[in-house]
matplotlib code that plots the C-alpha trace (Angstrom):
import matplotlib.pyplot as plt

x = [-35.3, -31.9, -29.6, -26.7, -24.5, -21.3, -18.6, -20.8, -19.2, -18.6, -22.0, -23.5, -21.4, -23.8, -21.1, -20.0, -21.2, -25.2, -25.7, -29.4, -30.1, -28.5, -30.3, -33.6, -33.0, -32.1, -35.2, -37.5, -35.9, -36.5, -40.8, -40.9, -42.3, -40.3, -36.9, -34.3, -31.8, -28.4, -25.8, -22.6, -20.3, -17.9, -20.3, -23.3, -25.3, -27.9, -31.5, -33.9, -35.7, -32.8, -32.5, -29.0, -26.7, -23.1, -20.7, -18.8, -14.8, -15.0, -13.9, -11.5, -12.6, -13.9, -10.9, -8.2, -11.1, -11.2, -7.6, -6.9, -10.1, -7.7, -4.1, -3.5, 0.0, 1.8, 0.7, -1.8, 0.4, -0.2, 2.1, -0.3, -3.2, -1.3, -1.2, -5.0, -5.4, -3.3, -5.1, -8.0, -9.7, -10.3, -12.0, -10.4, -6.8, -7.0, -8.5, -5.4, -2.9, -3.9, -4.1, -0.3, 0.6, -0.8, 0.5, 4.3, 4.3, 4.8, 4.9, 4.0, 7.5, 8.0, 4.9, 6.0, 9.5, 7.5, 4.7, 7.3, 9.5, 6.7, 3.4, 0.6, 2.7, 2.1, -1.4, -0.8, -2.3, -2.1, -3.8, -3.2, -5.5, -4.4, -5.6, -3.8, -5.6, -8.6, -8.2, -6.6, -10.3, -12.0, -9.6, -10.3, -13.9, -15.9, -17.2, -13.5, -12.0, -14.9, -13.8, -10.3, -6.9, -7.2, -8.4, -5.9, -3.8, -6.3, -7.2, -3.1, -3.6, -6.4, -3.8, -1.0, -2.6, -3.7, -7.2, -7.6, -9.0, -11.6, -14.3, -14.8, -11.2, -11.2, -11.7, -8.2, -6.3, -7.0, -8.0, -7.3, -9.8, -13.5, -15.4, -14.5, -17.4, -18.4, -14.9, -15.2, -18.8, -18.0, -14.5, -17.3, -20.1, -16.7, -15.7, -12.5, -13.3, -15.8, -16.8, -15.6, -15.9, -16.0, -13.1, -12.9, -10.3, -9.5, -9.0, -5.3, -4.6, -6.4, -3.8, -0.8, -1.2, -2.4, -0.4, 3.0, 5.8, 8.0, 5.6, 7.7, 6.8, 2.6, 1.4, -1.4, -0.1, 2.3, -0.2, -1.9, 1.3, 2.2, -1.4, -0.7, 3.1, 1.1, -1.5, 1.5, 3.1, 0.3, 1.8, -1.0, -0.9, -3.7, -4.6, -6.1, -8.8, -7.2, -6.3, -9.3, -8.0, -5.3, -7.8, -8.2, -4.9, -7.2, -9.0, -5.8, -2.8, -2.8, -2.2, 0.3, 2.1, 2.1, 3.4, 6.2, 7.6, 7.9, 8.9, 11.5, 13.1, 13.2, 14.8, 16.6, 17.9, 15.2, 15.1, 11.4, 10.0, 11.2, 10.0, 6.4, 7.3, 7.7, 4.8, 2.9, 3.6, 3.1, -0.9, -0.8, 0.4, -2.5, -5.7, -4.8, -1.8, -0.3, 3.3, 4.7, 6.7, 9.3, 11.1, 14.4, 14.7, 14.6, 17.1, 19.0, 19.6, 22.9, 23.4, 23.8, 20.8, 18.7, 15.6, 16.7, 16.5, 12.9, 11.8, 13.1, 11.5, 8.1, 8.4, 9.2, 5.9, 4.1, 5.6, 4.4, 0.9, 0.9, 2.2, 6.0, 7.9, 10.9, 11.3, 10.1, 13.3, 15.6, 14.2, 14.0, 17.5, 18.9, 17.1, 18.1, 22.0, 22.0, 20.3, 23.4, 25.5, 23.9, 23.9, 20.3, 19.2, 15.7, 14.6, 17.0, 14.9, 11.5, 13.1, 14.3, 10.5, 9.3, 12.3, 11.2, 7.8, 9.2, 11.3, 8.2, 6.2, 8.6, 9.2, 13.1, 10.6, 14.3, 15.4, 12.6, 12.4, 16.4, 15.6, 12.9, 14.6, 17.2, 14.8, 13.3, 16.8, 17.5, 13.9, 14.8, 18.2, 16.5, 13.6, 11.0, 8.4, 5.9, 8.5, 9.1, 5.2, 6.0, 9.0, 7.5, 4.4, 6.4, 7.9, 5.2, 4.2, 7.4, 7.4, 3.6, 4.7, 7.3, 4.8, 6.3, 3.0, 3.8, 6.6, 4.5, 1.9, 4.3, 5.5, 2.1, 1.3, 3.9, 3.7, -0.1, 1.4, 3.8, 1.2, -0.1, -4.0, -4.6, -4.2, -1.5, -4.9, -3.7, -0.7, -3.8, -5.7, -2.5, -1.7, -5.4, -5.2, -2.1, -3.4, -6.5, -4.6, -2.3, -5.3, -7.3, -4.5, -4.1, -7.7, -9.0, -11.7, -13.6, -10.4, -9.4, -13.2, -12.7, -9.3, -10.6, -14.1, -11.7, -9.9, -13.0, -14.5, -11.4, -10.7, -14.9, -14.3, -11.5, -12.5, -9.2, -9.8, -7.2, -7.6, -10.6, -10.1, -8.0, -10.1, -13.0, -10.6, -9.3, -12.5, -13.7, -10.5, -11.9, -15.6, -13.9, -12.2, -15.3, -17.1, -19.5, -19.5, -22.1, -20.6, -17.4, -18.8, -20.3, -17.4, -15.3, -17.9, -17.3, -13.5, -14.0, -15.9, -12.7, -10.8, -11.9, -9.1, -6.7, -6.5, -4.3, -6.5, -9.2, -7.1, -6.5, -10.4, -11.2, -8.5, -10.2, -13.5, -12.2, -10.6, -14.1, -15.8, -13.5, -14.1, -17.1, -16.7, -18.1, -15.5, -16.6, -17.9, -14.1, -12.2, -13.9, -12.8, -9.6, -8.9, -10.0, -7.2, -4.7, -5.3, -5.4, -1.9, -1.0, -1.6, 0.1, 3.4, 2.4, 4.7, 4.9, 0.8, 0.9, 2.6, 0.6, -2.9, -1.8, -0.9, -4.2, -6.1, -4.5, -5.4, -9.1, -9.1, -7.2, -10.1, -12.9, -11.0, -11.0, -14.5, -15.6, -13.2, -14.9, -18.0, -18.7, -20.3, -17.4, -18.5, -15.6, -13.1, -11.1, -7.2, -5.7, -4.2, -0.9, -1.4, -4.4, -0.9, 0.0, -3.2, -3.5, -0.3, -1.3, 1.6, 1.8, 2.4, -1.1]
y = [-57.2, -55.4, -54.6, -53.3, -51.1, -50.8, -48.3, -48.1, -44.8, -47.0, -48.4, -44.8, -42.6, -41.1, -40.7, -44.6, -46.9, -48.7, -45.9, -45.3, -48.9, -49.3, -45.8, -47.9, -50.6, -48.8, -46.5, -49.4, -51.2, -48.0, -48.8, -52.2, -51.4, -54.7, -53.4, -51.0, -50.5, -48.9, -47.3, -46.1, -43.8, -41.4, -39.8, -37.8, -38.2, -40.5, -41.5, -38.9, -41.5, -42.1, -40.2, -38.8, -39.1, -37.5, -39.3, -36.7, -37.4, -39.0, -37.4, -37.2, -40.1, -41.9, -42.0, -43.0, -46.0, -47.1, -47.1, -49.2, -51.6, -52.4, -52.2, -54.3, -53.7, -51.2, -48.7, -45.5, -42.7, -38.8, -39.7, -41.8, -39.0, -36.5, -38.2, -39.4, -35.3, -34.6, -37.3, -34.6, -38.2, -39.9, -43.0, -44.7, -43.1, -44.4, -47.9, -48.2, -46.7, -48.9, -52.0, -51.3, -50.3, -53.7, -56.0, -54.7, -54.5, -51.0, -49.3, -45.8, -44.1, -46.5, -45.8, -42.2, -42.3, -44.2, -41.5, -38.4, -40.2, -42.0, -39.1, -41.0, -43.2, -45.5, -45.7, -49.3, -51.9, -55.5, -56.7, -53.4, -51.9, -48.0, -44.4, -43.5, -46.7, -45.0, -41.5, -42.7, -44.9, -41.5, -40.0, -42.7, -41.9, -41.1, -38.1, -36.8, -37.5, -35.5, -32.7, -32.1, -31.7, -28.9, -30.9, -33.1, -29.6, -27.9, -30.6, -30.2, -26.4, -26.6, -29.5, -27.1, -24.2, -24.5, -22.3, -23.9, -22.1, -19.1, -19.4, -15.5, -15.2, -18.1, -16.2, -14.1, -16.7, -18.9, -16.5, -19.4, -21.9, -21.0, -23.7, -23.3, -23.5, -26.7, -28.2, -27.3, -28.7, -31.5, -32.3, -31.5, -34.1, -36.8, -36.1, -35.0, -31.8, -29.7, -26.5, -24.3, -20.9, -19.9, -22.0, -25.3, -27.4, -31.2, -33.5, -33.5, -37.3, -36.0, -33.0, -34.8, -37.3, -34.7, -31.5, -31.2, -32.7, -30.2, -26.8, -24.9, -28.2, -27.3, -25.0, -23.6, -23.4, -20.9, -19.1, -18.9, -17.5, -15.0, -13.8, -13.8, -11.7, -9.3, -8.1, -8.1, -5.3, -2.9, 0.2, 1.3, 4.8, 5.4, 8.5, 7.0, 5.3, 2.1, 0.9, -1.0, -3.3, -4.8, -5.9, -9.4, -10.1, -10.7, -13.6, -15.2, -14.8, -17.9, -19.3, -16.5, -17.0, -20.7, -20.2, -17.7, -19.8, -22.6, -20.4, -18.5, -22.0, -23.0, -19.6, -17.5, -14.9, -13.8, -10.2, -10.8, -13.1, -11.4, -7.9, -10.0, -11.1, -7.6, -6.4, -9.2, -8.2, -4.6, -5.4, -7.3, -4.5, -3.0, -5.1, -8.2, -7.9, -10.9, -12.4, -14.3, -17.5, -15.6, -13.9, -16.4, -16.6, -12.8, -12.5, -15.1, -13.1, -11.9, -8.2, -7.5, -8.4, -5.7, -6.3, -7.3, -4.0, -3.5, -7.0, -6.3, -2.5, -4.2, -7.4, -4.8, -3.6, -6.7, -6.8, -3.4, -4.4, -7.6, -4.9, -6.5, -3.1, -4.2, -6.9, -3.7, -1.9, -4.2, -5.1, -1.3, -1.2, -3.7, -2.1, 1.1, 0.2, -1.6, 1.8, 3.9, 1.4, 1.7, 5.5, 5.6, 8.8, 8.4, 5.3, 6.4, 9.2, 6.8, 4.2, 6.4, 7.8, 4.5, 3.5, 7.0, 5.8, 2.1, 3.9, 6.0, 3.0, 1.2, 4.2, 5.6, 9.3, 11.1, 8.7, 8.5, 12.6, 12.8, 10.2, 12.2, 15.2, 13.7, 12.3, 15.5, 16.7, 14.4, 15.1, 19.2, 18.4, 16.0, 19.4, 16.7, 18.2, 15.7, 13.4, 16.4, 16.5, 12.8, 13.1, 15.9, 13.8, 11.5, 14.3, 15.8, 11.9, 11.4, 15.4, 14.5, 11.3, 12.9, 15.3, 18.4, 19.5, 22.8, 21.6, 18.4, 21.3, 23.4, 19.7, 18.8, 22.3, 22.7, 19.1, 20.5, 23.5, 21.5, 19.0, 20.1, 21.2, 18.1, 14.6, 13.3, 12.8, 9.9, 12.1, 14.8, 12.1, 11.3, 15.1, 16.4, 13.3, 14.1, 17.6, 16.3, 14.2, 17.2, 19.4, 16.6, 16.5, 20.3, 20.5, 21.9, 19.5, 21.7, 22.2, 18.1, 17.5, 19.7, 17.8, 14.4, 15.3, 16.4, 13.1, 10.8, 12.7, 12.5, 8.3, 8.3, 9.1, 6.7, 3.3, 3.3, 0.5, 1.4, 5.1, 4.9, 2.7, 5.2, 8.1, 5.8, 4.9, 8.3, 10.0, 6.9, 8.0, 11.4, 10.6, 8.6, 11.9, 13.6, 10.7, 10.4, 6.5, 5.7, 7.8, 5.8, 2.3, 3.7, 4.7, 1.5, -0.5, 1.5, 0.6, -3.0, -3.4, -1.6, -4.4, -7.2, -9.1, -7.6, -9.4, -6.5, -3.6, -5.6, -6.3, -2.5, -1.5, -4.3, -3.1, 0.6, -0.5, -2.8, 0.5, 2.1, -0.5, -0.3, 3.6, 3.1, -0.2, -3.1, -4.8, -8.5, -7.2, -4.8, -8.2, -10.3, -7.3, -7.2, -11.4, -10.7, -8.2, -10.7, -13.2, -11.9, -10.2, -13.3, -15.0, -11.9, -11.9, -8.4, -8.0, -4.2, -4.7, -7.7, -6.6, -3.7, -5.2, -8.2, -5.4, -3.9, -7.4, -8.5, -5.0, -5.5, -8.9, -7.7, -4.7, -7.8, -10.0, -7.2, -6.2, -9.9, -9.6, -6.6, -7.4, -4.0, -2.4, 0.2, 3.4, 5.0, 6.4, 3.9, 4.4, 5.9, 2.8, 3.7, 1.5, 3.9, 6.6, 3.7, 3.1, 6.4, 6.1, 4.3, 3.7, 7.2, 4.9, 3.3]
z = [-8.6, -8.4, -11.5, -11.5, -14.2, -12.8, -14.6, -17.7, -18.5, -21.8, -22.6, -21.5, -24.1, -26.0, -29.4, -28.4, -30.7, -30.4, -27.6, -28.6, -28.7, -25.3, -23.9, -24.6, -23.2, -19.9, -20.0, -20.8, -18.0, -15.8, -16.5, -14.4, -10.7, -9.7, -11.3, -9.2, -11.8, -10.0, -12.8, -11.8, -14.3, -14.6, -17.3, -15.8, -18.9, -18.0, -18.8, -17.3, -15.4, -13.3, -10.0, -10.1, -7.0, -7.2, -5.0, -3.1, -1.6, 1.9, 5.0, 6.7, 9.1, 6.4, 4.3, 7.2, 8.1, 4.1, 4.0, 7.3, 6.4, 3.4, 4.7, 7.9, 7.8, 10.1, 12.6, 12.4, 11.3, 10.5, 7.7, 6.3, 7.1, 5.4, 1.7, 2.3, 2.4, -0.6, -2.3, -1.6, -0.1, -3.4, -2.9, -5.7, -4.8, -1.1, -2.0, -4.9, -2.2, 1.0, -1.8, -2.9, 0.9, 1.9, -1.0, -0.7, 3.1, 3.6, 6.8, 6.8, 6.3, 3.8, 2.0, 2.4, 1.0, -2.2, -2.5, -2.0, -5.0, -7.6, -6.6, -8.2, -9.6, -6.4, -7.6, -9.4, -8.1, -9.2, -12.6, -14.0, -11.8, -11.6, -11.4, -14.4, -16.1, -15.0, -16.2, -19.5, -20.0, -19.8, -22.5, -24.8, -24.8, -28.0, -26.3, -25.4, -28.5, -30.4, -28.6, -31.2, -30.4, -27.7, -25.1, -23.7, -23.8, -22.0, -19.2, -18.6, -18.2, -15.5, -14.0, -13.6, -12.5, -8.7, -9.2, -12.3, -15.3, -14.7, -17.1, -17.1, -18.2, -20.4, -23.8, -23.2, -21.9, -24.3, -27.7, -30.6, -28.8, -30.2, -28.4, -24.7, -23.0, -24.7, -24.2, -20.2, -20.3, -21.6, -18.8, -16.5, -18.3, -17.7, -14.0, -15.1, -13.8, -11.8, -11.0, -8.1, -7.2, -10.6, -11.8, -13.8, -11.5, -10.7, -7.6, -6.8, -8.1, -11.3, -11.6, -10.5, -13.3, -16.1, -15.5, -17.8, -17.3, -18.5, -18.5, -21.6, -23.6, -23.8, -26.3, -24.1, -21.0, -23.1, -24.5, -21.0, -19.7, -22.3, -21.4, -17.4, -18.4, -20.8, -18.4, -15.6, -17.8, -17.3, -15.7, -12.5, -12.2, -9.7, -11.0, -14.7, -15.5, -16.3, -12.6, -12.5, -15.2, -13.3, -10.3, -12.2, -10.1, -7.1, -8.3, -10.7, -7.8, -6.6, -10.4, -11.0, -8.0, -9.1, -12.8, -11.8, -9.0, -11.8, -14.6, -12.4, -11.3, -15.2, -16.5, -13.6, -16.1, -18.0, -17.5, -18.8, -16.4, -13.4, -14.5, -14.9, -11.1, -10.3, -12.0, -10.1, -7.0, -7.9, -8.8, -5.9, -2.9, -5.1, -4.8, -2.2, -0.2, 0.7, 1.1, -1.2, -2.1, -4.3, -1.4, -1.4, -5.7, -5.7, -2.7, -4.7, -8.0, -8.5, -7.6, -11.0, -12.4, -14.1, -12.3, -8.6, -7.3, -8.5, -7.2, -4.1, -3.7, -5.0, -2.5, 0.3, -0.2, 0.5, 3.6, 4.6, 3.3, 6.1, 8.9, 8.9, 8.5, 10.1, 6.6, 4.5, 5.9, 5.3, 1.9, 1.2, 2.1, -0.1, -2.9, -2.0, -2.3, -5.7, -6.8, -5.5, -6.8, -10.4, -9.9, -10.9, -8.8, -9.4, -8.2, -4.7, -4.2, -4.6, -2.4, 0.2, 0.1, 0.8, 3.8, 5.4, 5.5, 7.3, 10.0, 10.8, 11.1, 13.6, 15.5, 14.2, 13.0, 13.3, 10.6, 8.7, 8.2, 7.2, 4.5, 3.3, 2.9, 1.1, -1.3, -1.4, -2.4, -5.1, -6.8, -6.6, -8.4, -11.1, -11.3, -11.0, -8.9, -8.5, -7.2, -4.7, -4.2, -3.1, -1.0, 0.7, 1.6, 3.3, 5.1, 6.0, 7.9, 9.2, 10.9, 11.8, 13.8, 15.6, 16.7, 14.3, 13.7, 12.3, 10.1, 9.1, 8.1, 6.0, 3.9, 3.5, 1.7, 0.2, -1.6, -2.5, -4.0, -5.9, -7.3, -11.1, -10.9, -12.8, -12.9, -9.4, -7.7, -5.8, -4.7, -3.9, -1.6, 0.4, 1.0, 2.0, 4.4, 6.4, 6.7, 8.2, 10.8, 11.5, 11.9, 14.3, 16.3, 16.5, 17.8, 14.9, 14.0, 11.3, 9.1, 9.7, 8.7, 5.7, 4.4, 5.4, 3.4, 0.0, 0.2, 0.8, -2.8, -5.0, -3.5, -4.3, -7.5, -8.5, -6.0, -4.1, -1.5, 0.8, 0.8, 1.4, 4.1, 5.7, 5.7, 7.1, 9.6, 10.6, 10.7, 12.7, 15.6, 15.1, 16.3, 19.1, 20.7, 20.2, 22.4, 19.2, 19.2, 17.2, 14.2, 15.0, 14.6, 11.3, 10.1, 11.1, 9.5, 6.3, 6.9, 7.0, 3.8, 2.2, 3.9, 1.9, 1.1, 3.2, 6.7, 7.9, 6.9, 9.0, 11.8, 12.5, 12.2, 14.5, 16.9, 16.8, 17.5, 20.3, 21.6, 20.8, 23.0, 25.7, 25.9, 26.4, 28.9, 26.9, 27.6, 26.7, 23.1, 23.4, 23.9, 21.1, 18.6, 20.2, 19.9, 16.2, 15.5, 17.5, 15.3, 11.8, 12.8, 13.6, 10.7, 8.9, 11.2, 11.8, 14.7, 15.7, 15.7, 17.3, 20.7, 20.7, 20.6, 23.1, 25.5, 24.9, 25.1, 28.1, 30.0, 28.9, 30.6, 33.9, 34.0, 33.4, 36.2, 38.4, 37.9, 38.8, 41.7, 42.9, 42.0, 40.9, 37.5, 37.2, 35.2, 36.0, 32.8, 31.6, 31.9, 28.6, 26.4, 24.8, 21.9, 20.6, 20.0, 17.5, 15.9, 14.3, 11.8, 8.7, 6.3, 4.2, 0.9, 1.4]

ax = plt.figure().add_subplot(projection="3d")
ax.plot(x, y, z, "-o")
ax.set_aspect("equal")
plt.show()
C-alpha cells in the first residue's frame, strides 16, 4: 500500500494544533512492512523513521523540458531559457510560469515583456495557485510565527543581499537580535532559505517576492547598512595592526556593492553615502581587486560634489588592480583637475604620484618622472617628509623603468632616509623592493637579494599579501636570470599563494612561469601557463598585459609548429622574448 501525504507541512508543523497526535499516527504507519509512506513537505522536521530526500532545483535541460511540456504555445526560445535561469530553475516557479504562458497564449516575446514588468508577479495561475500564496503559507505557519516580529524583516534583508547573510557576521550586522542562530535554523527548516558557503541565502523567486520594495523602510536593512558603512569608514593604514580589520570586505564585497548601488540611486547627493563608496573601493583594492558597477554613478556626480575626486581616485586604484592602467590614468587625470580647482595641494601631490605610476605602466616613463618630481616639490613646500618619501619612491620606479639606474638608486635611497625609524613600514618595504630591482638590473645579485630579504621580512610581519606576491615574483625573476629554475618555480608558487582572489596577479605569475618553462624548452607546459595568463587578462580587460602575453603565446606556438615540421628536438637557446622586460615592472603602489 502506498500512502502519500502531499504538502504535509501544515499537519507536520511541530508548533501546530494536534501535531503530537499526527506524528504518532505517522510513526505507527511507518512500522507496517506492507505500507510505503511518502511525505512531501517544506518543513524538514519529519518522523525519525522516514528517510529524507532533498529535492534539488532542476538541471537546465530538465527545466526547459518541464516548461515546454506544459506550455505548447510558441517556439522554443533563448528568451524563455533566460527567464528560467533567473528563476534558479525552481520547479514550482517553472510550472507556474509555463501554466500562465499556456493559459494566456503568450509567445516568448510577450512572456519576456510580462516578466520584465511584473517579475514573480507573473507566477499566478488559475485557482489562486501562485508562488506568493505558497510563500505566504509558509510564513503563516505556527513555527514561523513563533520566531517573533523580527523574522519577516530578517527574511527581507536576506532577500535583499545577493549573497544573503554571512552567519559569522550576523551578530555585528544585527546586534539587537539575540536569538539569531535559532531564527536562521528555522528559516532553513521551513525551506525558506538554505546554507551556501557560510551564508544564509534563498532561491531567486523567493528573493524577488520577499525583498523590501522600499529598502529604507526596513529597520533591519537600515541597521545592516549602518554597520557596513561604519566598518567602511575604518582608515586603512597598512603599517598599523588594524589593517586586518578591513579584510572582511573580501567576503562581503557583493553585498556591499549591491547596497551602495541601490542607496546611491535613492540618495545621489549624500556625502555620507559617497564617503562609504570611496571606503568600499579603497578596502576592495587592498583585499580583492576587481571592478565595480558604480563607475557611471561616480562620473555622473557634479564636479563640485565634495566626494567626487576621492571616489575617482579610489576607482582608479581598482582599474590598476586589474591591469587596466590606461583607464586608471584617465580617472586620475580627472581627479587631479578637480583637486587643482579646489586648491588641495596635498591631494594634488598624492594624485600626481599615482599618475606617475600609471604613466610608467603604459610606457610613458618621461611623463611619469615629471609628475613624480612635481609631487615631490609640492610635498617639500608642505614640509611633509613622509609624502616626500612616497613621491621619491614613485620617482625611483619611473627612473628605473626608464633605464636611469643610478638616478633611481639615489631617489630610492633618499626615500629611505626621509622615512622615520618607526612606523611607515609599508613605504620602507616598497623602497627596499625597488632597490632590489635596481641592484638586480645592475648585476649586483648580493645587494639585490639583501634588499628583497629586508622587504620580505617587513611584509611577512604584517601579512601584506600584494607585497609578498611581488617580492616572490621578483625573486623568481632573479632566479630565472641565474638559470636556477627549480628555485624560480618555488618562488612563483609562493607568489601564486598570495594571489588568492586576485586574478591579475595570478595571470602575471602564470606568464612568468610560462617564460621560465620556455627558457627550458618545455614548450607544451609553457603554452599551458601562457594560455592561463591570457584567459585571466581577457576576463579582466588588462589590455597592456594581454597583448604582450598573446604575442608570447604565438611565439611558443610557432616554435612548437616548427619542431613538428622539422621533426627535431631542438635543444638550442631560445630567442629573447621582449615581453619579459614588461613583466619585471610591477606597479609601485602595490
